[in-house]
C-alpha positions as CSV (number, residue, x, y, z in Angstrom):
1,X,26.8,-12.2,-2.1
2,X,23.2,-14.2,-1.4
3,X,22.0,-14.9,1.7
4,X,19.2,-17.6,1.6
5,X,18.5,-18.7,5.5
6,X,16.0,-21.6,5.8
7,X,14.9,-21.1,9.0
8,X,14.7,-18.7,11.8
9,X,17.9,-19.6,13.8
10,X,19.9,-19.8,10.2
11,X,18.7,-16.1,9.8
12,X,19.9,-14.9,13.4
13,X,23.3,-16.2,12.5
14,X,23.7,-14.8,9.4
15,X,22.7,-11.0,10.8
16,X,24.7,-11.2,13.5
17,X,27.8,-12.5,11.4
18,X,26.5,-9.2,8.9
19,X,27.0,-7.4,12.1
20,X,30.0,-8.7,13.0
21,X,31.8,-7.8,9.6
22,X,30.1,-4.7,9.2
23,X,28.4,-5.9,6.3
24,X,24.9,-3.8,4.9
25,X,22.5,-6.1,3.8
26,X,19.7,-5.4,1.2
27,X,16.3,-7.4,2.3
28,X,14.4,-9.4,0.0
29,X,11.1,-11.5,-0.2
30,X,9.5,-11.4,-3.8
31,X,11.7,-8.3,-4.7
32,X,8.5,-6.6,-6.1
33,X,9.7,-3.3,-4.5
34,X,13.3,-2.4,-5.3
35,X,12.3,0.2,-6.6
36,X,10.5,1.9,-3.8
37,X,12.8,4.0,-1.6
38,X,16.3,5.4,-2.1
39,X,18.4,3.0,-4.2
40,X,21.2,1.4,-1.3
41,X,24.4,0.4,-1.7
42,X,24.1,-2.9,0.1
43,X,27.5,-5.5,0.2
44,X,25.0,-8.4,0.6
45,X,21.4,-9.3,-0.4
46,X,19.7,-11.1,2.2
47,X,16.5,-13.4,0.6
48,X,13.9,-14.5,2.6
49,X,12.6,-16.7,0.0
50,X,13.0,-19.3,2.2
51,X,11.1,-18.7,5.3
52,X,7.7,-19.5,3.3
53,X,5.0,-21.7,4.4
54,X,1.5,-21.0,6.4
55,X,2.1,-21.9,10.3
56,X,-1.2,-21.2,11.8
57,X,-4.7,-21.1,10.0
58,X,-7.9,-20.8,12.6
59,X,-10.6,-19.8,10.1
60,X,-13.5,-19.9,13.1
61,X,-10.9,-17.1,15.1
62,X,-10.1,-15.4,12.1
63,X,-6.4,-15.3,12.3
64,X,-3.4,-16.7,9.8
65,X,0.5,-17.3,10.6
66,X,3.2,-17.3,8.5
67,X,6.7,-17.2,7.3
68,X,7.7,-13.8,5.9
69,X,8.8,-15.2,2.5
70,X,5.7,-16.9,2.0
71,X,3.7,-15.8,-1.1
72,X,0.4,-13.4,-1.1
73,X,-0.5,-15.8,-3.6
74,X,-0.7,-18.7,-1.5
75,X,-2.7,-16.8,1.5
76,X,-5.3,-15.2,-0.4
77,X,-6.0,-19.2,-2.1
78,X,-6.7,-20.7,1.0
79,X,-8.2,-17.9,2.2
80,X,-10.6,-18.0,-0.4
81,X,-11.0,-21.4,0.0
82,X,-12.4,-20.5,3.2
83,X,-14.4,-17.4,2.6
84,X,-12.4,-15.6,3.9
85,X,-9.8,-12.3,2.9
86,X,-7.2,-9.8,3.6
87,X,-9.8,-6.7,3.8
88,X,-6.7,-4.1,3.6
89,X,-6.8,-5.3,-0.1
90,X,-3.1,-5.4,-0.2
91,X,-1.7,-3.9,-3.4
92,X,0.7,-5.5,-6.1
93,X,3.2,-2.8,-7.1
94,X,5.6,-5.6,-9.2
95,X,4.5,-4.9,-12.4
96,X,4.6,-0.8,-11.4
97,X,8.6,-1.5,-11.9
98,X,8.4,-3.6,-14.7
99,X,8.2,-6.8,-12.9
100,X,5.5,-9.4,-13.2
101,X,2.6,-9.8,-10.9
102,X,1.9,-12.0,-8.0
103,X,5.5,-12.1,-6.9
104,X,5.7,-10.2,-3.2
105,X,5.6,-11.8,-0.2
106,X,3.8,-11.3,3.3
107,X,6.2,-10.2,5.1
108,X,7.0,-7.3,2.1
109,X,3.2,-6.7,2.6
110,X,3.5,-5.7,6.6
111,X,7.2,-4.4,6.0
112,X,5.8,-1.6,3.9
113,X,2.7,-1.2,5.4
114,X,0.8,-0.9,2.3
115,X,-3.4,-0.7,1.9
116,X,-5.5,-0.7,-1.4
117,X,-9.0,1.1,-1.8
118,X,-10.7,-0.7,1.3
119,X,-8.6,1.3,3.2
120,X,-11.0,3.9,4.2
121,X,-12.8,1.1,6.1
122,X,-11.2,-1.6,7.0
123,X,-7.7,0.4,7.7
124,X,-3.8,0.0,7.0
125,X,-1.6,-2.9,7.2
126,X,-0.8,-2.5,10.6
127,X,-3.7,-2.5,11.7
128,X,-4.0,-6.4,10.7
129,X,-0.9,-7.0,12.2
130,X,-1.2,-9.2,15.7
131,X,2.2,-10.9,15.9
132,X,5.7,-11.5,14.7
133,X,8.9,-13.2,15.1
134,X,12.0,-10.6,14.0
135,X,15.7,-10.5,13.8
136,X,16.8,-6.9,14.8
137,X,20.0,-5.5,13.4
138,X,21.8,-6.3,16.6
139,X,21.2,-10.2,15.4
140,X,19.3,-10.9,18.0
141,X,15.6,-12.7,18.2
142,X,12.9,-11.4,19.6
143,X,9.0,-12.3,19.6
144,X,6.1,-9.3,19.7
145,X,2.2,-9.3,19.9
146,X,0.4,-12.7,19.7
147,X,-2.9,-14.7,18.1
148,X,-5.1,-12.0,19.4
149,X,-6.1,-8.5,18.6
150,X,-5.8,-7.3,22.6
151,X,-3.2,-9.5,24.0
152,X,-0.3,-6.3,23.8
153,X,1.3,-5.7,26.9
154,X,4.0,-3.1,26.7
155,X,4.8,-1.5,23.3
156,X,2.9,-2.5,20.4
157,X,6.2,-3.8,18.1
158,X,4.4,-5.0,15.6
159,X,3.2,-1.1,14.8
160,X,6.2,0.3,14.3
161,X,7.5,-2.4,12.0
162,X,5.4,-2.2,10.3
163,X,6.0,0.8,7.6
164,X,9.8,0.8,8.3
165,X,10.6,-1.2,5.3
166,X,13.2,-3.4,6.6
167,X,15.5,-0.8,8.3
168,X,14.5,-1.9,12.2
169,X,14.5,-5.6,11.7
170,X,14.0,-9.1,9.8
171,X,10.8,-10.5,9.4
172,X,10.6,-14.1,9.7
173,X,7.2,-14.8,10.5
174,X,4.1,-12.8,11.1
175,X,0.6,-13.4,12.3
176,X,-2.5,-11.4,11.2
177,X,-5.9,-10.8,11.3
178,X,-8.1,-12.5,8.4
179,X,-11.7,-11.6,7.7
180,X,-15.2,-13.1,6.0
181,X,-15.0,-12.2,2.2
182,X,-18.4,-10.1,1.5
183,X,-21.2,-12.3,-0.2
184,X,-21.5,-10.0,-2.6
185,X,-20.0,-6.8,-3.8
186,X,-21.1,-4.1,-6.0
187,X,-19.9,-1.0,-8.0
188,X,-22.0,2.3,-8.3
189,X,-20.7,4.3,-11.1
190,X,-21.5,8.2,-12.1
191,X,-20.0,9.8,-14.8
192,X,-18.6,13.0,-16.1
193,X,-17.8,14.6,-12.9
194,X,-15.0,17.3,-12.2
195,X,-12.8,16.5,-9.7
196,X,-14.2,18.7,-7.5
197,X,-17.6,17.7,-7.9
198,X,-16.3,14.4,-7.8
199,X,-14.9,14.5,-4.1
200,X,-18.2,16.2,-3.0
201,X,-20.1,13.1,-4.7
202,X,-17.8,10.8,-2.5
203,X,-18.0,12.9,0.3
204,X,-21.7,12.4,0.3
205,X,-22.1,8.9,-0.4
206,X,-19.3,8.0,2.5
207,X,-21.6,10.2,4.9
208,X,-24.4,8.2,3.9
209,X,-25.9,5.8,5.9
210,X,-24.9,3.2,3.4
211,X,-21.4,1.8,4.5
212,X,-19.7,2.2,1.5
213,X,-16.1,0.4,1.8
214,X,-14.1,2.2,-1.4
215,X,-14.4,5.6,-3.5
216,X,-12.1,6.7,-6.4
217,X,-12.4,8.9,-9.5
218,X,-11.0,8.5,-12.7
219,X,-10.7,11.2,-14.7
220,X,-11.3,10.9,-18.6
221,X,-7.9,9.8,-19.8
222,X,-7.1,7.3,-17.3
223,X,-10.9,5.5,-17.1
224,X,-10.4,5.0,-21.1
225,X,-7.3,2.8,-20.7
226,X,-9.3,0.7,-18.0
227,X,-10.3,-3.3,-19.0
228,X,-13.5,-3.2,-17.8
229,X,-15.8,-2.2,-20.3
230,X,-18.4,0.5,-19.2
231,X,-15.6,2.4,-17.6
232,X,-13.4,2.2,-20.6
233,X,-16.1,2.9,-22.9
234,X,-17.7,5.8,-21.2
235,X,-15.7,8.3,-23.1
236,X,-16.3,11.0,-19.2
237,X,-14.3,11.1,-16.3
238,X,-15.6,8.3,-13.8
239,X,-16.3,8.0,-10.2
240,X,-16.8,4.9,-8.4
241,X,-18.4,4.0,-5.1
242,X,-18.3,0.0,-3.6
243,X,-20.7,-1.3,-1.5
244,X,-20.2,-5.1,-0.3
245,X,-21.9,-7.3,2.2
246,X,-25.0,-9.9,1.9
247,X,-27.0,-9.7,-1.6
248,X,-30.1,-8.1,-0.2
249,X,-28.4,-5.6,1.9
250,X,-26.1,-4.6,-1.5
251,X,-28.8,-4.6,-3.9
252,X,-31.4,-1.8,-1.3
253,X,-28.2,0.3,-0.8
254,X,-27.2,0.2,-4.5
255,X,-30.5,1.5,-5.5
256,X,-30.4,4.2,-2.5
257,X,-26.7,5.4,-3.2
258,X,-28.3,5.6,-7.4
259,X,-30.5,8.0,-6.2
260,X,-28.4,9.8,-4.0
261,X,-25.8,10.1,-6.4
262,X,-28.2,10.2,-9.2
263,X,-27.9,14.0,-8.8
264,X,-24.5,14.8,-9.9
265,X,-24.7,13.3,-13.1
266,X,-25.5,9.5,-15.3
267,X,-25.0,6.3,-13.2
268,X,-24.6,2.4,-13.7
269,X,-23.4,-0.3,-11.5
270,X,-20.6,-3.2,-12.0
271,X,-21.7,-6.3,-10.7
272,X,-18.8,-9.1,-9.7
273,X,-16.7,-9.1,-11.6
274,X,-16.6,-6.6,-13.3
275,X,-16.4,-4.6,-9.8
276,X,-13.4,-6.9,-9.0
277,X,-11.6,-6.1,-12.0
278,X,-11.9,-2.6,-11.6
279,X,-10.8,-2.1,-8.2
280,X,-7.7,-4.5,-8.4
281,X,-7.0,-1.9,-11.5
282,X,-7.6,1.0,-9.2
283,X,-5.6,-1.3,-6.4
284,X,-2.2,-1.7,-8.2
285,X,-2.4,1.3,-10.5
286,X,0.2,0.4,-13.2
287,X,-2.6,-0.3,-16.1
288,X,-4.2,3.2,-15.8
289,X,-0.6,4.7,-15.3
290,X,0.9,2.7,-17.1
291,X,4.0,4.5,-19.0
292,X,7.1,3.6,-17.4
293,X,8.9,6.7,-18.3
294,X,6.9,9.0,-15.8
295,X,7.9,9.1,-12.3
296,X,5.1,8.4,-9.9
297,X,4.3,10.0,-6.6
298,X,1.3,8.8,-3.9
299,X,0.0,11.6,-2.4
300,X,-1.7,11.1,1.1
301,X,-4.0,14.2,2.2
302,X,-7.4,14.8,3.1
303,X,-10.0,13.5,1.3
304,X,-11.3,16.9,0.1
305,X,-7.5,18.5,-0.4
306,X,-6.9,15.9,-3.0
307,X,-8.8,17.9,-6.1
308,X,-7.1,21.3,-4.5
309,X,-4.1,19.7,-4.5
310,X,-4.2,18.1,-8.0
311,X,-5.5,21.2,-9.2
312,X,-2.1,23.2,-7.7
313,X,0.3,20.7,-9.3
314,X,-1.5,20.5,-12.6
315,X,-1.1,24.3,-13.3
316,X,2.3,24.0,-12.7
317,X,2.9,20.3,-14.1
318,X,2.1,18.6,-16.7
319,X,0.2,15.3,-14.4
320,X,-1.7,12.5,-15.4
321,X,-3.7,11.7,-12.2
322,X,-6.3,9.7,-10.5
323,X,-8.0,9.5,-6.6
324,X,-8.7,6.9,-4.4
325,X,-9.9,6.4,-0.5
326,X,-12.3,9.0,-1.9
327,X,-9.7,11.7,-2.7
328,X,-7.6,11.4,0.1
329,X,-5.0,9.5,-2.0
330,X,-4.0,10.7,-5.6
331,X,-1.6,9.3,-7.4
332,X,0.3,12.1,-9.7
333,X,2.2,10.6,-13.1
334,X,5.3,13.7,-14.2
335,X,7.8,13.6,-16.5
336,X,10.6,12.1,-15.0
337,X,13.0,15.1,-15.6
338,X,15.2,17.8,-13.0
339,X,13.3,16.5,-9.4
340,X,10.5,15.3,-10.9
341,X,8.2,17.8,-9.6
342,X,9.4,17.3,-5.9
343,X,9.6,21.0,-4.9
344,X,5.8,22.0,-6.5
345,X,4.4,18.9,-5.3
346,X,5.6,18.6,-1.8
347,X,4.7,22.7,-1.8
348,X,1.0,21.8,-2.4
349,X,1.0,19.0,-0.4
350,X,2.4,21.2,2.7
351,X,-0.6,23.5,3.0
352,X,-2.9,21.0,3.6
353,X,-0.8,19.0,6.0
354,X,-0.4,15.6,4.2
355,X,2.6,14.3,2.6
356,X,4.1,13.0,-0.9
357,X,6.1,9.5,-2.0
358,X,8.0,9.3,-4.7
359,X,6.6,5.6,-5.7
360,X,8.5,5.5,-9.2
361,X,11.4,7.3,-10.7
362,X,15.2,6.8,-12.2
363,X,17.8,5.2,-9.3
364,X,19.8,8.7,-9.9
365,X,16.7,10.9,-9.4
366,X,15.8,8.8,-6.0
367,X,19.2,9.3,-5.5
368,X,18.8,13.2,-5.6
369,X,15.2,14.0,-4.1
370,X,14.2,12.2,-0.6
371,X,11.6,9.5,-2.3
372,X,9.9,9.5,1.3
373,X,8.3,12.9,3.0
374,X,10.8,14.7,5.1
375,X,10.6,14.5,8.5
376,X,10.2,17.6,10.7
377,X,13.3,17.8,12.7
378,X,12.2,16.0,16.5
379,X,10.4,13.0,14.8
380,X,14.2,12.8,12.8
381,X,15.5,13.1,15.8
382,X,13.4,10.0,17.3
383,X,13.5,8.2,14.2
384,X,17.2,7.6,14.1
385,X,17.1,7.0,18.3
386,X,14.8,4.6,17.3
387,X,17.1,3.4,14.1
388,X,20.2,3.1,16.5
389,X,17.7,0.4,19.2
390,X,17.1,-1.5,16.9
391,X,20.1,-1.5,14.5
392,X,23.0,0.9,15.7
393,X,25.7,0.2,12.8
394,X,23.3,0.6,10.3
395,X,23.0,-2.8,8.1
396,X,19.8,-3.5,7.7
397,X,18.3,-1.8,4.2
398,X,21.0,1.1,4.9
399,X,19.8,4.4,3.4
400,X,16.7,2.9,2.1
401,X,14.2,5.7,3.7
402,X,16.8,8.2,4.3
403,X,20.3,8.7,4.5
404,X,20.7,7.9,7.4
405,X,17.9,5.2,8.2
């Protein structure tokens, strides 16, 4: 059964009806992240694409509001026309799951709390999430937050809803912060570093006064898949550091970074379109780890632990990997066999206090292996209480994050 509300009032009626009937709902915007999380057994699909359109945009105030079903591409086009951007650089995982690019919605962006390479400077999606209109699993409409950063009284529900993957409430509108797009962007490349040396080089760049926006490391096999000629043709590992801002400042900081990083290896620079193309590849992942038959893990650890965790996993499993967030985000592609290396991956991550998410795997594997990091008992009990408060009958995206969430 397909439900497609055209306005918030109708949405509330549909959720209330599902609650009364005990009908579990799968929430869908653009459908680009259906492969993320546990497979669900929902009796109806709640299609939010009709709740679309930019509702408010004040460039001078750096704020925008839009229906949750608004395509992200439409929002980014409007922002670009005014020299602005979503600073947290949301990734597009459509191609990662075999779908087309450019289909995701702004509601899905905040519901999953995903951010791209600029996260180390700009923060996560939730850090830009100012307000929302939503309907809980009780069928109750509510609003949270507002139009400015420091206006929250009581509980900041936006922070709770971001990353809840539609298991607590159905977002129908979102208000968020936008920022000016940088005048210039360049990327300093260092060639031939091993992961440990690359981690040290990226840490040195981030610890410098040169205001680095992003840092990533691609081993040789990954770099060879890049669409950027300087990266693809390097024939070696590529470590990348991005600098953004006014043109003269970017030029001076890149010169300083070349001097700083030149001690580690040969250096080069990417300008303008090449730099943008490279970071889009790192952000979206699919073009650099293209084999759809592999299972894909996303590990979040302290930056200097990333290469150690990757080395430990690599000794036990055949794996391809790349590093983002200066080594704090590790992507691992492994054979989709057995438990897809879950015991090994999560054991390695546990040793450094991080977490691991199985981002892509066949349905049967995602049903058998928890895709999201299992919670400690106390946290799991708290999560269950929050879920019961918002969605006591478990009708919203049932079981997506865990069997009872």
